[in-house]
C-alpha positions in Angstrom: 0.3 0.0 -0.1 2.8 2.1 0.6 4.2 1.9 -2.3 0.9 2.8 -4.0 0.5 5.8 -2.4 4.2 7.3 -3.2 3.6 6.6 -6.4 0.6 8.5 -6.5 2.0 11.4 -4.4 4.5 11.9 -7.3 1.6 12.9 -9.3 0.8 15.6 -7.0 2.4 18.5 -9.0 0.9 17.7 -12.6 -2.4 17.6 -10.2 -1.8 21.0 -8.8 -1.1 22.6 -11.9 -4.1 21.2 -13.7 -6.2 22.0 -10.9 -4.5 25.5 -10.8 -5.4 26.4 -14.6 -8.8 24.9 -14.6 -9.9 27.2 -11.0 -7.1 30.0 -11.4 -7.0 29.8 -8.1 -3.6 28.6 -6.0 -5.4 28.4 -2.8 -8.7 26.4 -4.1 -5.9 24.3 -6.5 -4.4 23.4 -3.1 -7.8 22.5 -1.5 -8.9 20.4 -4.8 -5.5 18.1 -4.5 -5.8 17.8 -0.7 -9.8 16.1 -1.4 -7.9 14.4 -4.8 -5.1 12.6 -2.5 -7.6 11.9 0.2 -10.1 10.2 -2.7 -6.8 8.5 -3.6 -6.0 7.3 -0.3 -9.0 5.7 0.2 -9.2 3.5 -2.7 -5.2 2.8 -2.5 -6.1 -1.1 -1.7 -7.7 -1.0 -4.9 -4.8 1.3 -7.3 -2.8 -1.9 -8.5 -6.4 -2.7 -10.2 -6.3 0.5 -12.8 -3.5 0.2 -15.4 -3.2 3.8 -15.7 -2.8 5.3 -12.3 -1.8 8.9 -12.9 -4.7 8.9 -15.6 -6.9 7.8 -12.7 -5.2 10.7 -10.4 -5.7 13.3 -13.5 -9.3 11.9 -13.7 -10.0 12.9 -9.8 -8.6 16.1 -10.0 -10.0 17.4 -13.3 -13.4 16.4 -12.3 -12.9 18.0 -8.7 -11.7 21.4 -10.2 -15.0 21.0 -12.7 -17.0 20.2 -9.7 -15.7 23.4 -7.8 -16.5 25.7 -10.8 -20.0 24.7 -11.1 -20.7 24.9 -7.5 -19.1 28.1 -7.0 -20.7 29.1 -10.4 -17.5 30.1 -10.5 -15.9 31.4 -14.0 -12.2 30.7 -14.7 -10.4 33.4 -13.3 -7.0 35.0 -14.4 -3.7 33.0 -13.1 -2.0 34.5 -10.6 1.4 36.1 -12.7 3.0 37.1 -9.4 3.8 33.3 -8.7 5.9 33.3 -11.9 7.2 36.6 -11.7 10.1 35.5 -9.4 11.0 31.8 -11.3 11.2 34.1 -14.9 13.0 36.9 -13.2 16.7 35.9 -13.8 20.2 37.3 -12.8 20.8 35.7 -16.4 19.0 38.2 -18.1 18.9 42.3 -18.1 16.1 44.0 -16.3 14.4 45.0 -19.9 14.5 41.0 -21.1 13.1 40.0 -17.4 9.8 42.7 -18.2 9.5 40.9 -22.1 9.9 37.4 -20.8 6.9 38.2 -17.7 4.8 40.1 -20.7 4.9 37.3 -23.2 4.2 34.6 -20.4 1.2 36.5 -19.2 0.3 37.1 -22.5 0.3 33.2 -22.9 -1.2 32.6 -20.2 -4.0 34.7 -20.9 -4.6 33.7 -24.5 -4.6 29.9 -22.8 -7.1 30.7 -20.6 -9.6 32.4 -23.2 -9.7 28.6 -24.9 -12.8 27.1 -24.3 -12.8 24.7 -21.5 -12.0 21.4 -23.1 -9.3 22.9 -25.4 -7.9 24.5 -22.3 -7.9 20.9 -20.1 -6.1 19.0 -23.2 -3.6 21.8 -24.2 -2.6 22.0 -20.1 -2.2 18.6 -20.0 -0.9 17.9 -23.6 1.8 21.0 -23.6 2.3 21.6 -20.4 2.3 18.3 -18.4 3.3 16.1 -21.3 1.4 13.5 -21.5 0.2 11.4 -24.2 -2.7 12.2 -26.9 -3.7 8.6 -25.9 -3.8 9.2 -22.0 -5.5 12.2 -22.6 -8.1 10.6 -24.0 -7.9 7.8 -20.8 -8.5 10.9 -18.7 -11.5 12.7 -20.5 -13.5 9.5 -21.1 -13.3 11.0 -25.1 -11.8 9.2 -28.2 -8.6 9.8 -29.0 -9.4 12.0 -32.1 -11.4 14.5 -30.1 -8.0 15.3 -28.1 -6.4 15.8 -31.5 -8.7 18.0 -32.9 -9.2 19.7 -29.7 -5.3 20.3 -29.3 -5.0 21.5 -33.0 -7.7 24.2 -32.8 -6.2 25.3 -29.9 -2.4 25.6 -30.8 -4.3 27.4 -33.8 -5.9 29.6 -31.9 -3.2 30.3 -29.8 -0.8 30.7 -32.7 -3.2 33.5 -34.6 -3.9 35.6 -31.6 -0.2 35.8 -31.0 0.7 36.7 -34.5 -2.4 39.1 -34.9 -0.2 40.4 -31.5 3.2 41.0 -33.0 1.9 42.2 -36.2 0.0 45.2 -34.5 3.3 45.7 -32.3 5.5 45.9 -35.5 3.1 48.2 -37.4 
């Protein structure tokens, strides 16, 4: 049982990033991950029956996050940029470059947040968490082609918006 819990705890960071992306709230994401871990702990003796424990953990986190949004009648909030400022500001960059990187990061997060919910979740799981299309399909309980289509649309939308923004600043 300890081995299964160690495996589940190794997914904690991915679970948090997904909950944070969906809810837009650091504190709520922590609560959701805690609730997810409690649910996983209660079923620890059954974890070995699942082919992909990571998919189970991510699915529980996703469902709790979506339930949180529904229960609070909350719209997905903007991500807290302040959390990333310390990460992005580095001694390697000049102050001007650090500001530019922060602005680009903020812009990309806003573009991701503007995506429809399913595209946002798929984009997060694939391009940020690094899951495969098959794993995402299992987690979301959809056909793998649906994942590919939504991922393609999300990437295309972000690319189009970034191009539009950069073209605006160049002119």
